[in-house]
Structure formats: C-alpha cells, structure tokens
C-alpha positions in Angstrom: 4.2 10.9 -4.2 7.7 11.1 -2.7 11.0 10.9 -4.5 12.6 7.6 -3.7 16.1 8.8 -3.8 16.9 11.1 -0.8 19.9 13.3 -1.2 22.1 15.2 1.3 22.1 18.9 0.7 25.9 18.9 0.2 25.9 16.0 -2.3 25.8 17.0 -5.9 22.7 15.9 -7.7 24.9 15.4 -10.7 28.7 15.1 -10.9 30.6 14.7 -14.1 34.3 14.0 -14.1 36.7 13.9 -17.1 33.9 13.0 -19.5 35.0 12.4 -23.2 33.1 11.1 -26.1 33.8 10.3 -29.8 31.8 9.1 -32.8 34.2 7.2 -35.0 37.2 9.6 -35.3 35.2 12.7 -34.3 35.9 13.9 -30.8 32.7 15.7 -29.6 34.1 16.8 -26.2 37.0 15.9 -24.0 37.7 15.9 -20.2 34.4 17.7 -19.4 33.9 18.1 -15.6 31.2 19.9 -13.6 28.8 19.4 -10.7 25.2 20.4 -10.3 23.5 20.8 -6.9 19.8 20.9 -5.9 17.9 23.7 -7.6 20.8 24.8 -9.9 20.3 25.4 -13.6 22.9 25.0 -16.3 22.6 25.4 -20.1 24.5 23.5 -22.8 25.3 25.8 -25.8 27.0 25.1 -29.1 26.5 24.8 -32.8 24.7 21.8 -34.4 26.9 18.7 -34.3 28.9 19.9 -31.2 27.4 17.1 -29.1 24.7 18.8 -27.0 22.2 15.9 -27.4 24.9 13.3 -27.0 25.9 14.9 -23.7 22.3 14.9 -22.5 21.9 11.3 -23.4 25.0 10.4 -21.5 23.8 12.3 -18.5 20.5 10.4 -18.6 22.3 7.1 -18.9 20.9 6.5 -22.4 24.3 6.1 -23.9 27.2 4.0 -22.6 30.1 5.9 -21.2 33.4 5.8 -23.1 35.7 7.8 -20.8 35.0 9.6 -17.5 32.4 9.2 -14.8 28.9 10.3 -14.2 27.3 10.1 -10.7 23.7 10.6 -9.7 23.4 11.5 -6.0 27.0 10.4 -5.5 26.5 7.0 -7.1 28.2 6.0 -10.4 25.8 5.1 -13.2 28.4 2.6 -14.5 27.6 0.0 -11.7 23.9 -0.4 -12.7 22.7 -3.1 -15.1 20.1 -1.9 -17.7 17.0 -2.8 -15.6 18.4 -1.1 -12.5 19.5 1.9 -14.4 16.1 2.3 -16.0 14.4 2.2 -12.6 16.8 4.8 -11.2 16.3 6.9 -14.3 12.5 6.9 -13.8 12.8 8.1 -10.2 15.9 10.3 -10.5 15.5 12.1 -13.9 12.8 13.9 -15.9 13.3 14.2 -19.7 11.9 16.8 -22.0 12.5 16.8 -25.8 11.9 19.1 -28.6 8.9 17.0 -29.7 6.4 16.3 -26.9 6.0 12.6 -27.5 2.6 12.5 -25.9 0.5 9.3 -26.2 -2.2 10.1 -28.7 -4.7 7.7 -27.1 -4.4 9.2 -23.6 -5.9 12.4 -22.3 -3.8 15.4 -21.1 -4.1 14.2 -17.5 -3.4 10.6 -18.3 -0.2 11.7 -20.2 1.0 13.5 -17.1 0.4 10.4 -15.0 2.4 8.1 -17.3 5.6 8.1 -15.0 3.3 7.2 -12.1 1.9 4.2 -14.0 5.5 3.1 -14.8 6.6 3.5 -11.2 3.5 1.8 -9.8 2.4 5.0 -7.8 -0.4 6.9 -9.5 -1.3 10.1 -7.7 -4.2 11.6 -9.7 -4.5 14.6 -7.3 -0.8 15.5 -8.0 -1.4 15.2 -11.7 -4.4 17.5 -11.5 -2.3 20.0 -9.5 0.4 20.0 -12.1 -2.3 20.6 -14.8 -3.5 23.6 -12.8 0.0 24.9 -12.3 0.6 24.9 -16.1 -2.7 26.6 -16.7 -4.4 23.7 -18.4 -6.9 22.4 -15.8 -9.7 22.9 -18.3 -7.8 20.6 -20.8 -7.6 17.5 -18.5 -9.9 15.3 -20.6 -8.7 16.4 -24.0 -6.4 14.3 -26.2 -3.2 15.7 -27.7 -4.8 16.3 -31.2 -7.1 18.8 -29.5 -4.3 20.8 -28.0 -2.0 23.4 -29.4 1.7 22.9 -29.8 2.5 25.0 -26.8 -0.1 23.2 -24.7 1.3 19.8 -25.7 4.8 20.9 -24.6 3.5 22.2 -21.3 1.9 18.8 -20.7 5.3 17.2 -21.6 7.0 19.4 -19.0 4.5 18.4 -16.3 4.9 14.8 -17.2 8.7 15.1 -16.8 8.3 16.6 -13.4 5.5 14.3 -12.2 7.9 12.0 -10.2 9.5 15.0 -8.6 12.9 14.1 -10.2 16.2 15.3 -8.7 17.4 16.1 -12.3 15.5 17.5 -15.3 17.2 17.1 -18.7 15.7 19.1 -21.5 16.8 18.9 -25.2 15.7 21.9 -27.2 12.4 22.0 -25.3 11.2 25.1 -27.0 12.8 24.5 -30.4 9.5 23.8 -32.2 7.5 26.7 -30.7 7.0 30.3 -31.6 8.6 33.0 -29.5 5.5 33.6 -27.3 4.9 29.9 -26.5 8.7 29.3 -26.1 8.9 31.9 -23.4 5.8 30.6 -21.7 7.0 26.9 -21.7 10.5 28.1 -20.6 9.1 30.1 -17.6 6.8 27.3 -16.6 9.5 24.7 -16.7 12.0 26.6 -14.6 9.4 27.8 -12.1 8.1 24.3 -11.5 11.6 22.8 -11.3 12.5 25.6 -8.8 9.5 24.8 -6.6 10.5 21.2 -6.5 14.2 21.8 -5.9 15.0 20.0 -9.1 18.4 20.6 -10.8 18.1 21.5 -14.5 20.3 21.1 -17.6 18.9 22.4 -20.9 20.5 22.1 -24.3 19.4 24.8 -26.7 20.3 27.0 -29.6 18.2 29.9 -28.2 20.8 32.1 -26.4 18.1 34.8 -25.9 16.1 32.6 -23.5 19.2 31.4 -21.5 20.9 34.8 -21.2 22.6 35.1 -17.8 22.4 31.4 -16.9 25.6 29.4 -16.2 26.6 27.6 -19.3 28.5 24.6 -20.6 29.7 25.5 -24.1 30.6 22.8 -26.6 32.3 23.2 -30.0 
C-alpha cells in the first residue's frame, strides 16, 4: 500500500502559523507557530487543562480553527469540506489515543486492517508484517478481550501506522500502562514511525519518556 499524498523533502509535513484557541473566555494558547518535517518528533507538554488534547484535535482537523492556519503537506486544512477532510485525514494522519479503541468483534489482525477497509485498500500481508514488527504475530486471531493492555495498545499503534501516514498524532498513548509496557509501546511507536519516515507529535504528562525530545510547552 502506498501513501496517496506525495510530499517534497523540503515541504513541511505539518506547518502551524499563529494558532490561537479559546474555550469561552479561557485562552488555551495564542500565536503558536511551528513546522514539522519528515521523520521529526515533537512532544506537547503541559499541565492538565493547558490544551494538549485540544491542540492535537486541531492538528488532526477534528476541531474547527478559530485563529491561525494549519497546513498538511503545504495545503491548508481550511479549504476542505468535511468529507474531503475526512478522506485526507485517513491518508495523511494516524491517531493514537490513551485508550486503544479496538473493535471488540474483530481479531488483532482485523483491527490493524481497519484503515485499509476504510480506504478501500486492504493489504493483509502488510498487516501481518506490522503484527510481526510489534511482536504479536502469534496473537493475529485473538480478539481484544484476550489481549493484555500493553498488547492492545501496540495493536492500536500498528493500526495508526497501517496507511503509512505522513503524520502520527498521539494523545497520552502510554497513560494507561505500567512503566514497563509504557516504555515498550513508546519504543515501538517511535521506531515504526522512524522506519516509515512519519513525523510524530505526542501529547503526554510523562516527561521521563520524552526526555531530550524537542517540545511544545503549553500552560
């Protein structure tokens, strides 16, 4: 399966310009600007309520912009209608959340293939390769209830990277895991993204895991 959105090496995968957002009278962030290129990793840090999840939702096109501009592959996300934006999001971004949100009725392999079903391009061999790369090739036919929390989150990471997205957005992806599993999921996620040349933005409270990575600090 090929990514449907080619990108020039010198074009930012993600470009944010003068982004501001408020809830009622509460200003979460103001005039935020940064760019992310192929393979780069950035972390969003800040206390609860500082706007980390809101920022990720804006970057994913899940919230309407108030002020500022967001560009994917040089193209503004403002110009898309909802259907067009949803299709671009499917191809361009991968999303990982604190909860795995796996489909209970699907096997581990089928859960990884979900983005392929949605895009109309199912590559079972690629799904099986992803299972192997996250060390769960022997879990392919198991349903989520038969998997541990760490295994479920590894499946969620593989699912997010199935379409070889240009941009991976992760919201507290290890927040529900113990330290050992958190470190394992973190390492797998970054290594897989690096192999695919995917740019990564992660919102987290865990400053131990993100030590040394470039940051966006809110609050």
